Structures are given as C-alpha cells and as structure tokens.
C-alpha positions, 0 to 999 in steps of 0.5 A, a space after each residue: 181609213 182611220 178617219 172613215 172608221 171614226 166617222 162611222 163610229 160617231 154616226 152609229 153613236 148618234 143614231 143610237 142617241 136619237 132613238 126614242 126611249 122605250 115607254 116606261 111607267 104604269 098604265 093603270 089609271 084614268 086617261 082622258 083624250 086630248 081633243 083640241 077641236 072638241 074640248 067640250 067632249 070628255 072621253 078616255 079609258 080607265 085601266 085598273 091594276 088587276 087588268 080590268 078596264 072601262 070606257 069614259 064617255 064612250 057609250 058604243 065602245 065599252 072596254 072591259 080588259 087590257 094587257 100590256 105586251 112590251 111596247 104594245 097595249 091590248 084593249 079588250 072590249 065590246 062594240 054596241 053601235 049600229 044595232 050590233 054587238 061585237 067583241 074585239 081586241 085592239 092592239 095599239 103601239 105605246 109610243 110614249 108613256 110618262 107619269 102624265 102622258 100616254 100616246 097610242 098609235 096603230 100601224 102609223 095610221 093614227 095617234 091618240 094622246 091622253 093625259 092622266 086624270 087627277 080629278 080631286 087629287 089636289 084636295 086629297 079626295 082620290 075622287 074617281 077611285 072612291 066612285 069605282 069602289 062604291 059602284 063595285 060594291 053595289 052590283 059586283 063587276 061593272 066592267 062593261 059600264 061607261 063612266 060619264 063625265 059632265 061639266 057645268 059652269 055657273 055662279 053660287 050666291 055669296 056675301 059679295 054677290 056671286 062667285 063663278 063656279 065649275 062642277 064636274 059630275 062623275 057617274 056610271 051609266 044606268 046609275 043615278 049616284 056618283 061623285 062630284 068636284 066643285 071649284 070656285 074661281 073668284 075674280 080676286 083671291 084663290 079659289 077652293 075645291 070641294 069633293 063629295 057624293 052626288 045623289 039623284 032625287 025625285 021631285 022638288 018644291 014645284 014639280 014632284 016629277 022633277 029630277 034633282 041632283 043633290 051634291 053633298 061634300 064628303 064631310 056633309 058640311 056643304 050641300 047643293 041642290 040642282 034641278 036637271 033641265 033641258 039646257 042645264 042645271 037650275 040651282 035650288 035652295 035647301 027647301 028645293 025651291 028655285 033660287 032667285 038671283 039677279 046673276 042667274 041660277 041656271 048652270 050651263 054645259 061648259 067646255 072642258 079645258 086642261 083639268 
C-alpha cells in the first residue's frame, strides 16, 4: 500500500510538471504571422496598450480593438469582404506568449504563430511607433486602417560598383506617406541600417504623372528616390532622372525572411 501511495504521488507530481505554463507577458506590440509557405506575404496584428488594434497587411479583415480575459484574447474588428461589412468579436486561446512569440488557437481547430516585429529597433528608431503617432496626428483615430508592409530588394551604387540592399516600406492604406527601413548587405564586411520617412511625390524628370517615393533618413543626411513601376521600383537620382547602372536600377518585390 505504501508503494502504491508513493507511486500515485509521483505520478500526480509528474502530471503537474508536464502542464503547459500559463501565458505571461505583454500582448501589446506588432505581431507578424509566420508563413513558411508564403514567406513573401507580411500580415499580422497591431495591439496597442490602450486596447485599440489594427490589421497588418489584411485589407478585408480590419481589427479595431482587443481585450484579454485570462488566457483568451478577444479581437474586435470588421470584415469588409464579398461586398459585405460585418462587425465581429473573435475569441482566441492564448496557447503561448513569450517576449517574441505569440501562438493563438481556436477550439483546437487551428493554430496561428506570430513573432514580435522589431523593425528599426536595432538602430534605435522605434520605427513603427513613430509611424503610428504621425498618422494619429493627421486625422485622429485610424483604428480601422490597415498597415501595409512592402519589401523590395535591389542594388545601390557604391564606390566599388554596387551594394545589395533591402528596403521595407510601411504606410497605412489611403495614406501616401510612411516610414522605411533600408539595410545594405555587402558581400564582405558588416552592413548598415538606415530608417526614416517615406513621402509620395508626383512626377519625375521624364513623366510628370509618374509616382515617386522619396525616402529621407531621420537626420535628412541621406535621400533616395524611386519611381513606382508595375513590376517594382526604379532608382532615380537627385534630379529624379533614371539611374543608368550596369547592375540594374530596378528593385523587385522580395520574399520576406526572418526580419
């Protein structure tokens, strides 16, 4: 009997140790969905400390608020697909929450894994928070807007020829201005990261109706101009003329990696 009692106690102790730890930590921040199959797609959720929310990259599913109830997350939003507008509240289980990972589930039917976006934080820019404050100051509450993220890869002229580069553009739908993060990835040596504002201009040296994106670093020490084309971005010089480069001046959409 003593052995049976001891065995039962050990089993009870082991079962308690095997339970998943309760999700702890802050939900506030920018959460990007991990999509191994479609890595070129950037989508997720912005959760603000005051309880407001916004969709990232999802135009038909627009979040506007959230609430945490224990181990559950209530997401409030509006679906605008198929010609209908439907308000909803989605109740999700918080299966895992750490400093950089969020896993949500629903009735055991599906699980969505997110990672916390830290765009621009490596250079101390607090890039996305900067974008949010600017947008809020323009037209008040933008809780139903969608944050778009576009990623391009190309090459910048350099003294030694050209430097591989990646640029991420962030802006809210129906707003031409935003922010950017530009990272160089040289073949040898360490790269660098520059953050700043993105402005939409009309017209370049050859076409007054062209759409031009101007990227200006926060210090205004560096400026890049791109013409928006059907397949990508075309690099322009300071006079908004096309840059003639043997390595190519067109930047193409890039597949998102672990950013």
